[in-house]
C-alpha positions as a printed NumPy array, in Angstrom:
array([[320.166,  22.133,   2.168],
       [317.804,  20.542,  -0.314],
       [317.893,  20.011,  -4.064],
       [315.235,  22.615,  -4.792],
       [316.38 ,  26.212,  -5.135],
       [313.745,  27.294,  -2.618],
       [315.413,  25.057,  -0.011],
       [318.954,  26.138,  -0.857],
       [319.749,  24.055,  -3.928],
       [321.063,  25.223,  -7.293],
       [318.313,  26.634,  -9.542],
       [317.683,  25.227, -13.01 ],
       [318.295,  28.692, -14.434],
       [321.26 ,  30.619, -13.051],
       [319.598,  34.011, -13.518],
       [315.81 ,  34.387, -13.126],
       [313.863,  34.582, -16.354],
       [312.741,  38.167, -16.716],
       [309.675,  39.332, -18.559],
       [310.647,  39.978, -22.172],
       [310.568,  43.556, -23.362],
       [307.029,  44.253, -24.459],
       [305.718,  45.739, -26.609],
       [308.262,  44.928, -29.252],
       [309.107,  47.957, -31.353],
       [311.784,  49.447, -33.581],
       [312.38 ,  52.401, -35.862],
       [309.177,  51.625, -37.772],
       [307.037,  52.909, -34.89 ],
       [309.167,  56.032, -34.626],
       [308.792,  56.658, -38.347],
       [305.021,  56.204, -38.118],
       [304.795,  58.721, -35.278],
       [306.94 ,  61.201, -37.188],
       [304.734,  60.799, -40.254],
       [301.639,  61.729, -38.259],
       [303.409,  64.609, -36.525],
       [304.48 ,  66.045, -39.864],
       [301.013,  65.62 , -41.364],
       [299.383,  68.034, -38.934],
       [296.389,  65.643, -38.756],
       [296.602,  64.381, -35.173],
       [292.914,  63.881, -34.379],
       [291.044,  60.855, -35.725],
       [291.546,  60.728, -39.473],
       [292.952,  58.595, -42.314],
       [295.328,  56.545, -40.131],
       [292.404,  55.428, -37.963],
       [290.235,  54.694, -40.998],
       [292.965,  52.615, -42.653],
       [293.64 ,  50.631, -39.504],
       [289.912,  49.965, -39.047],
       [289.745,  48.471, -42.543],
       [292.826,  46.319, -41.933],
       [291.624,  45.001, -38.607],
       [288.059,  44.291, -39.769],
       [289.341,  42.178, -42.655],
       [291.784,  40.36 , -40.381],
       [289.059,  39.439, -37.873],
       [286.571,  38.367, -40.602],
       [284.238,  41.261, -39.754],
       [282.461,  43.743, -42.005],
       [283.198,  46.709, -39.772],
       [285.718,  47.845, -37.167],
       [285.381,  50.998, -35.073],
       [288.355,  52.304, -33.097],
       [287.97 ,  53.916, -29.683],
       [290.124,  55.241, -26.858],
       [290.381,  51.925, -24.969],
       [289.026,  48.404, -24.706],
       [286.734,  49.177, -21.786],
       [284.693,  51.915, -23.43 ],
       [284.321,  49.708, -26.506],
       [282.173,  47.366, -24.409],
       [280.306,  50.297, -22.875],
       [279.593,  51.68 , -26.344],
       [278.343,  48.25 , -27.442],
       [275.965,  48.077, -24.47 ],
       [274.681,  51.562, -25.272],
       [274.18 ,  50.527, -28.899],
       [271.969,  47.674, -27.673],
       [269.957,  50.063, -25.503],
       [271.083,  48.398, -22.264],
       [270.475,  50.704, -19.306],
       [269.214,  51.169, -15.786],
       [268.09 ,  47.964, -14.122],
       [268.839,  45.704, -17.092],
       [270.969,  42.633, -16.413],
       [274.097,  41.581, -18.283],
       [275.567,  38.119, -17.699],
       [279.355,  37.876, -17.385],
       [281.891,  35.278, -16.175],
       [283.676,  35.921, -12.852],
       [287.242,  35.153, -13.983],
       [288.06 ,  38.236, -15.994],
       [289.528,  41.705, -15.693],
       [287.445,  44.301, -13.851],
       [286.573,  46.095, -17.107],
       [284.091,  43.37 , -18.089],
       [281.949,  44.292, -15.102],
       [282.682,  48.012, -15.016],
       [281.287,  48.617, -18.5  ],
       [277.982,  47.123, -17.322],
       [277.892,  49.301, -14.222],
       [278.74 ,  52.408, -16.235],
       [275.488,  52.149, -18.212],
       [273.476,  51.619, -15.014],
       [272.943,  47.914, -15.616],
       [273.537,  45.033, -13.21 ],
       [276.305,  42.448, -13.743],
       [275.063,  38.887, -13.148],
       [277.764,  36.255, -12.737],
       [277.561,  32.799, -14.313],
       [280.091,  30.008, -13.793],
       [282.853,  28.943, -16.146],
       [284.075,  25.758, -17.777],
       [286.96 ,  24.154, -15.896],
       [289.243,  23.417, -18.833],
       [289.383,  26.965, -20.22 ],
       [287.99 ,  29.334, -17.521],
       [285.46 ,  30.681, -20.03 ],
       [281.727,  31.234, -19.601],
       [279.751,  27.97 , -19.454],
       [276.713,  28.039, -21.799],
       [274.591,  26.019, -19.341],
       [275.442,  28.373, -16.49 ],
       [274.678,  31.324, -18.769],
       [271.218,  29.98 , -19.553],
       [270.509,  29.218, -15.893],
       [271.298,  32.844, -14.988],
       [268.822,  34.39 , -17.438],
       [265.877,  36.362, -16.039],
       [263.269,  38.583, -17.632],
       [265.682,  41.494, -17.118],
       [268.587,  39.935, -19.06 ],
       [269.503,  42.009, -22.109],
       [273.053,  41.01 , -22.97 ],
       [275.871,  38.567, -22.275],
       [279.629,  39.177, -22.421],
       [281.59 ,  35.959, -22.969],
       [285.311,  36.536, -22.459],
       [287.912,  34.746, -24.553],
       [290.322,  34.46 , -21.648],
       [293.977,  34.336, -22.645],
       [292.989,  34.152, -26.3  ],
       [291.176,  30.832, -25.898],
       [287.732,  31.175, -27.501],
       [284.694,  30.487, -25.367],
       [282.099,  27.945, -26.56 ],
       [280.506,  30.292, -29.067],
       [278.203,  27.609, -30.468],
       [276.621,  27.067, -27.082],
       [276.572,  30.746, -26.132],
       [275.053,  31.897, -29.427],
       [272.413,  29.165, -29.3  ],
       [271.286,  30.268, -25.837],
       [271.47 ,  33.965, -26.71 ],
       [269.399,  33.635, -29.865],
       [266.848,  31.444, -28.091],
       [266.281,  34.148, -25.466],
       [266.8  ,  37.226, -27.687],
       [269.941,  38.318, -25.824],
       [272.666,  40.429, -27.412],
       [276.241,  39.106, -27.404],
       [279.359,  41.184, -26.851],
       [282.563,  39.191, -27.266],
       [285.23 ,  40.445, -24.871],
       [288.164,  39.575, -27.095],
       [290.717,  41.806, -25.354],
       [293.232,  38.91 , -25.423],
       [292.098,  37.23 , -28.62 ],
       [293.484,  39.029, -31.679],
       [293.607,  36.497, -34.517],
       [291.951,  33.631, -32.623],
       [289.376,  31.435, -34.34 ],
       [286.339,  29.377, -33.478],
       [285.494,  26.856, -36.226],
       [287.422,  28.91 , -38.777],
       [285.821,  32.252, -37.941],
       [287.805,  34.799, -36.005],
       [286.372,  35.875, -32.691],
       [284.722,  39.263, -32.545],
       [282.836,  38.432, -35.734],
       [280.616,  35.743, -34.178],
       [278.519,  37.668, -31.665],
       [276.736,  40.951, -32.304],
       [279.75 ,  43.112, -31.416],
       [283.337,  42.199, -30.52 ],
       [285.675,  44.231, -28.333],
       [289.489,  44.207, -28.482],
       [292.144,  46.01 , -26.432],
       [295.49 ,  47.534, -27.399],
       [296.641,  48.183, -23.832],
       [300.343,  47.804, -23.078],
       [300.326,  44.047, -22.383],
       [298.121,  42.984, -25.263],
       [298.967,  41.292, -28.556],
       [299.143,  44.669, -30.306],
       [299.93 ,  47.791, -28.342],
       [299.238,  51.511, -28.644],
       [299.569,  52.296, -24.924],
       [295.811,  52.4  , -24.63 ],
       [293.238,  51.871, -27.314],
       [290.425,  49.577, -28.338],
       [288.327,  48.527, -31.286],
       [284.856,  47.113, -31.906],
       [284.022,  44.642, -34.665],
       [280.602,  43.812, -36.075],
       [278.879,  42.456, -39.161],
       [275.797,  44.613, -38.6  ],
       [275.689,  47.852, -40.611],
       [273.293,  49.574, -38.212],
       [275.324,  48.721, -35.115],
       [278.485,  49.921, -36.863],
       [276.928,  53.287, -37.675],
       [275.511,  53.657, -34.17 ],
       [278.816,  52.75 , -32.508],
       [280.596,  55.363, -34.617],
       [278.078,  57.988, -33.489],
       [278.278,  56.919, -29.844],
       [282.075,  57.125, -30.015],
       [282.06 ,  60.734, -31.214],
       [279.52 ,  63.009, -29.494],
       [276.604,  61.415, -31.379],
       [278.02 ,  62.702, -34.672],
       [275.932,  61.813, -37.745],
       [273.27 ,  60.116, -35.613],
       [269.734,  60.525, -37.009],
       [268.507,  61.087, -33.457],
       [269.987,  62.861, -30.406],
       [272.373,  60.744, -28.342],
       [273.653,  61.393, -24.831],
       [277.19 ,  60.152, -25.226],
       [280.785,  61.371, -25.061],
       [284.102,  61.522, -26.912],
       [285.902,  58.173, -27.082],
       [287.866,  58.624, -30.285],
       [291.27 ,  57.153, -31.053],
       [293.92 ,  59.573, -32.297],
       [296.099,  59.266, -35.378],
       [299.291,  58.566, -33.415],
       [297.803,  55.443, -31.862],
       [296.459,  54.158, -35.169],
       [299.8  ,  54.73 , -36.921],
       [301.606,  52.705, -34.256],
       [298.977,  49.966, -34.452],
       [299.479,  49.613, -38.197],
       [303.137,  48.787, -37.522],
       [302.269,  46.494, -34.611],
       [299.756,  44.732, -36.854],
       [302.481,  44.002, -39.422],
       [304.279,  41.824, -36.834],
       [301.261,  40.067, -35.37 ],
       [301.129,  36.873, -37.432],
       [304.871,  36.268, -37.142],
       [304.663,  36.688, -33.37 ],
       [301.708,  34.318, -33.183],
       [303.573,  31.734, -35.249],
       [306.584,  31.994, -32.938],
       [304.478,  31.558, -29.829],
       [302.511,  28.651, -31.251],
       [305.767,  26.944, -32.173],
       [306.866,  27.249, -28.566],
       [303.461,  26.18 , -27.299],
       [303.612,  23.014, -29.4  ],
       [306.981,  22.203, -27.861],
       [305.736,  22.946, -24.357],
       [302.644,  20.761, -24.766],
       [304.714,  17.93 , -26.204],
       [307.042,  18.019, -23.21 ],
       [304.123,  18.475, -20.809],
       [303.319,  14.815, -21.504],
       [306.314,  14.011, -19.26 ],
       [304.474,  15.486, -16.266],
       [301.634,  13.792, -14.42 ],
       [299.654,  16.468, -12.624],
       [299.491,  19.436, -14.982],
       [296.874,  18.997, -17.682],
       [295.803,  20.852, -20.788],
       [292.564,  20.472, -22.718],
       [291.471,  22.291, -25.852],
       [288.081,  22.173, -27.553],
       [288.579,  20.82 , -31.07 ],
       [286.328,  23.605, -32.375],
       [289.071,  26.107, -31.541],
       [290.918,  26.36 , -34.86 ],
       [293.458,  29.051, -33.99 ],
       [295.073,  30.296, -30.793],
       [297.423,  33.247, -30.484],
       [299.529,  32.238, -27.476],
       [298.552,  35.19 , -25.288],
       [298.19 ,  32.922, -22.275],
       [297.264,  29.248, -22.053],
       [295.299,  27.829, -19.123],
       [296.46 ,  24.624, -17.451],
       [295.021,  22.65 , -14.545],
       [297.341,  22.03 , -11.608],
       [296.483,  18.861,  -9.653],
       [297.896,  19.233,  -6.148],
       [297.407,  15.542,  -5.331],
       [300.023,  14.675,  -7.979],
       [302.455,  16.956,  -6.161],
       [301.875,  15.335,  -2.737],
       [299.33 ,  17.987,  -1.787],
       [301.567,  20.989,  -2.514],
       [299.341,  24.034,  -2.951],
       [299.436,  25.691,  -6.345],
       [300.762,  28.97 ,  -4.96 ],
       [303.632,  27.202,  -3.206],
       [304.364,  25.326,  -6.428],
       [304.576,  28.618,  -8.355],
       [306.865,  30.036,  -5.682],
       [309.18 ,  27.017,  -5.957],
       [309.144,  27.283,  -9.75 ],
       [310.11 ,  30.95 ,  -9.581],
       [313.038,  30.066,  -7.32 ],
       [314.233,  27.747, -10.097],
       [314.314,  30.777, -12.401],
       [310.997,  30.376, -14.233],
       [307.725,  32.245, -13.939],
       [304.211,  30.946, -14.44 ],
       [301.176,  32.697, -13.01 ],
       [297.802,  31.834, -11.527],
       [296.004,  35.009, -12.721],
       [292.448,  35.94 , -11.736],
       [292.838,  34.525,  -8.232],
       [289.709,  36.29 ,  -6.967],
       [286.369,  36.051,  -8.789],
       [285.125,  39.558,  -9.575],
       [282.082,  39.278,  -7.337],
       [284.305,  38.748,  -4.302],
       [285.969,  42.131,  -4.821],
       [285.148,  45.142,  -2.671],
       [283.388,  46.907,  -5.526],
       [280.66 ,  44.274,  -5.47 ],
       [280.714,  43.195,  -1.847],
       [280.441,  46.789,  -0.613],
       [278.247,  47.964,  -3.501],
       [280.709,  50.745,  -4.137],
       [279.019,  51.416,  -7.469],
       [275.954,  52.842,  -5.652],
       [273.402,  50.169,  -6.454],
       [270.879,  51.665,  -4.032],
       [269.278,  53.724,  -6.778],
       [268.497,  50.524,  -8.675],
       [266.882,  49.024,  -5.581],
       [264.971,  52.155,  -4.67 ],
       [263.798,  53.25 ,  -8.095],
       [263.197,  49.879,  -9.71 ],
       [262.533,  47.658,  -6.713],
       [265.459,  45.443,  -7.718],
       [267.636,  43.733,  -5.12 ],
       [271.348,  43.836,  -5.864],
       [273.363,  41.664,  -3.482],
       [276.594,  39.841,  -4.257],
       [277.266,  38.546,  -0.756],
       [275.925,  35.065,  -1.495],
       [277.04 ,  34.679,  -5.107],
       [278.983,  31.473,  -5.674],
       [280.387,  30.093,  -8.908],
       [282.035,  26.898,  -7.595],
       [284.08 ,  25.998, -10.666],
       [285.478,  29.51 , -10.925],
       [286.238,  29.655,  -7.214],
       [288.2  ,  26.403,  -7.247],
       [290.125,  27.453, -10.338],
       [290.937,  30.81 ,  -8.775],
       [291.994,  29.404,  -5.42 ],
       [293.943,  26.285,  -6.299],
       [293.795,  24.866,  -9.841],
       [294.506,  27.394, -12.587],
       [298.023,  28.152, -13.804],
       [299.003,  29.786, -17.069],
       [301.793,  29.852, -19.604],
       [302.165,  33.451, -20.75 ],
       [303.511,  35.147, -23.841],
       [305.772,  37.707, -22.129],
       [307.473,  35.288, -19.75 ],
       [307.306,  32.028, -21.649],
       [306.074,  31.775, -25.219],
       [307.968,  34.741, -26.696],
       [311.228,  33.128, -25.58 ],
       [313.171,  30.403, -27.368],
       [313.2  ,  26.607, -27.239],
       [315.811,  26.686, -24.468],
       [313.389,  28.724, -22.332],
       [310.598,  26.215, -22.955],
       [312.768,  23.205, -22.123],
       [314.092,  24.916, -19.015],
       [310.572,  25.653, -17.816],
       [309.509,  22.018, -18.184],
       [312.723,  20.803, -16.569],
       [312.061,  23.104, -13.62 ],
       [308.508,  21.753, -13.208],
       [309.829,  18.179, -13.252],
       [312.48 ,  19.073, -10.715],
       [309.913,  20.568,  -8.327],
       [307.687,  17.511,  -8.663],
       [310.533,  15.03 ,  -8.134],
       [311.704,  16.835,  -5.   ],
       [308.367,  18.067,  -3.735],
       [308.786,  16.324,  -0.362],
       [311.242,  19.087,   0.539],
       [308.446,  21.676,   0.709],
       [305.21 ,  19.86 ,   1.543]])
């Protein structure tokens, strides 16, 4: 019997740390739902309009346009830019499938560009290297609420006349050089899915400072309504129930962020006790929200213990951290088997679509062995005792790592 819980020892935490109840809610959400039910106005109306105004101001944007989810918001943005069949859209490979699916849904081709090691976000140099004469847009993702290098990305995009959609699904309230994300590129996209910073079950919102794009996105969201020209589109509206709940969720957001950042500060201070797990933040990031925070795990400092085995040992001690995005998108079956039906692009436009040889080396190493994250449900929404216990458990695994290597 060893000292580590995974080898039979006593765990740091007697009962495993469970994911905290999320989303947080109370009677206020119930009252909001009852208010809408009693109003008789259930379809998109004043609740949606009020929430759009609140969220636009919060994210430093002139306009916000609600929609049914945070995937169609990116599809609507692409349609607003006129991106279509055979066009190319550059995206990072370490992201949720929606970032690529929205491109495929408009008939365009996702092109993958590598990420920066310290934050897993799109690398501006890799973005520029991936540009061709077919490139129409780029979708930098603010993974875990950590802003991508928007100076570098915007410089490249403007140089090559490429539209920028910020995938800010995780990044409510986050800032780059004092400006909140979603208001830096041409259009921003946020999600209100059940794990996000604010929750309405499903739901999404677009932000922009461009009056014309705002009007077009509103038309594209709602059957082409009020468009000066015919639009082939659909119905992606948000209902009043969702917006009413989001207004209550919004009222808690800054307090929740403050709580998580308090815990993050404590975690990072104690992380200095550990040689082998590193954190780096670009000084141009002026506000995080604590959704998740990317760290680099250095196996050589743990006597060669693989990251996944480390996470397993940590969980046995009663604490959960995750790797997340352990397979670059282009390695998935959708791309490897061309399940999206790319043959029409090849046949009609003479364009070869083949992901079998795509390689983003930084992303692949992060996915396979380096990236670990501190998350808001498991870690940062807890208390100081949870944070100290997590660090103590990491130290314990490192000090006794010979038991499992």
